C-alpha positions in Angstrom: -105.4 34.2 125.5 -108.4 36.4 126.4 -108.1 40.1 127.0 -108.7 41.2 130.6 -111.0 44.1 130.7 -110.4 46.4 133.7 -113.5 48.3 134.6 -113.4 51.5 136.5 -114.9 51.5 140.0 -118.4 53.0 139.9 -119.3 55.9 142.2 -122.6 57.4 143.3 -122.2 61.0 144.7 -124.7 62.7 147.0 -124.3 66.3 148.1 -126.9 69.1 148.4 -124.5 71.6 146.9 -124.4 71.4 143.1 -121.1 73.2 143.0 -119.5 70.7 145.3 -120.8 67.8 143.1 -119.0 69.5 140.1 -115.8 69.8 142.2 -116.0 66.1 143.2 -116.6 65.0 139.6 -113.6 67.0 138.5 -111.4 65.5 141.3 -112.4 62.0 140.3 -111.4 62.6 136.7 -111.2 59.7 134.4 -110.1 57.2 137.1 -113.7 56.4 138.1 -117.1 56.1 136.6 -119.6 58.4 138.2 -123.0 56.7 137.8 -125.0 59.5 139.5 -124.6 62.9 141.2 -127.6 63.4 143.4 -128.8 66.3 145.5 -130.6 64.6 148.4 -130.9 61.4 150.4 -134.3 60.4 149.0 -132.7 60.2 145.5 -130.0 58.0 146.8 -132.4 55.6 148.5 -134.6 55.6 145.4 -131.8 55.0 142.8 -129.0 53.1 144.4 -130.4 49.6 143.9 -130.8 50.2 140.1 -127.4 51.9 139.8 -125.4 49.4 141.8 -122.3 51.5 142.5 -119.2 50.1 144.1 -118.9 53.2 146.3 -121.5 55.7 147.6 -119.9 59.1 148.6 -122.3 60.9 150.9 -122.3 64.3 152.5 -123.3 64.2 156.1 -125.7 67.0 155.6 -128.0 66.3 152.7 -130.8 68.7 153.3 -133.8 66.3 153.4 -132.0 63.8 155.7 -128.5 63.2 157.1 -126.0 61.1 155.2 -125.9 59.0 158.4 -129.6 58.2 158.0 -129.1 57.3 154.4 -126.2 55.0 155.3 -128.2 53.3 158.1 -131.1 52.7 155.7 -128.8 51.3 153.0 -127.2 49.0 155.5 -130.5 47.9 156.8 -131.5 46.7 153.3 -128.2 45.0 152.6 -126.8 47.4 150.0 -123.3 46.2 149.1 -121.9 49.6 148.1 -119.1 50.8 150.3 -119.9 54.1 152.0 -117.5 57.1 152.2 -118.6 60.3 153.9 -117.3 63.6 152.4 -118.1 66.4 154.8 -117.1 69.6 156.4 -117.6 68.0 159.9 -114.1 67.2 161.2 -115.0 66.5 164.8 -114.1 63.0 166.1 -117.7 62.4 167.2 -118.8 62.6 163.5 -115.9 60.3 162.4 -116.7 57.8 165.1 -120.4 57.8 164.3 -119.7 57.3 160.6 -117.7 54.1 161.2 -120.1 52.9 163.8 -122.9 52.8 161.2 -120.7 51.0 158.7 -118.8 53.6 156.7 -115.5 52.5 155.1 -114.2 56.0 154.7 -114.4 59.6 156.0 -113.0 62.5 154.0 -112.9 66.1 155.0 -114.1 68.5 152.3 -111.0 70.6 153.2 -108.9 67.7 151.9 -111.0 66.5 148.9 -108.3 67.1 146.4 -105.6 65.3 148.5 -107.7 62.5 150.0 -110.7 61.5 147.9 -109.1 59.3 145.3 -106.9 57.7 148.0 -109.9 57.0 150.1 -111.7 55.3 147.2 -108.7 53.2 146.3 -108.3 52.0 150.0 -112.0 51.3 150.4 -112.3 49.4 147.1 -109.5 47.2 148.3 -111.3 46.4 151.6 -109.6 49.0 153.8 -110.7 52.0 155.8 -109.7 55.6 155.3 -109.9 58.7 157.4 -108.6 62.1 156.4 -105.9 63.3 158.8 -106.8 66.3 160.9 -104.8 69.4 161.6 -106.0 69.2 165.2 -103.4 67.7 167.4 -104.6 64.8 169.5 -104.1 65.1 173.2 
């Protein structure tokens, strides 16, 4: 009987803060394969087709363009990678916009250690994930 080889999900990271990229890579540990850690949206658009990650984790604010703009362009060209936004923006308007443009996950940077690996696992399996907020809904 043949051996089943389980590959780790591949992840592309984009954040304009190099220190944050290091933190994210540390959080992902050995559970995932990080194929790239990029500092801007142009790099994502340029490299994602060659890298073919399972998941692209994008900051909403990438410096040269918004992560939302990157996600819209990727969707427009049929990129199969699942999109998770990792951001400081916790307002419901940002969360809604992310899902409206096709994101599968939305993780608050304040909850990166608690939520990021959960989000990836949910999204890889076809689900949607949003960090819970400390703000009470009224």
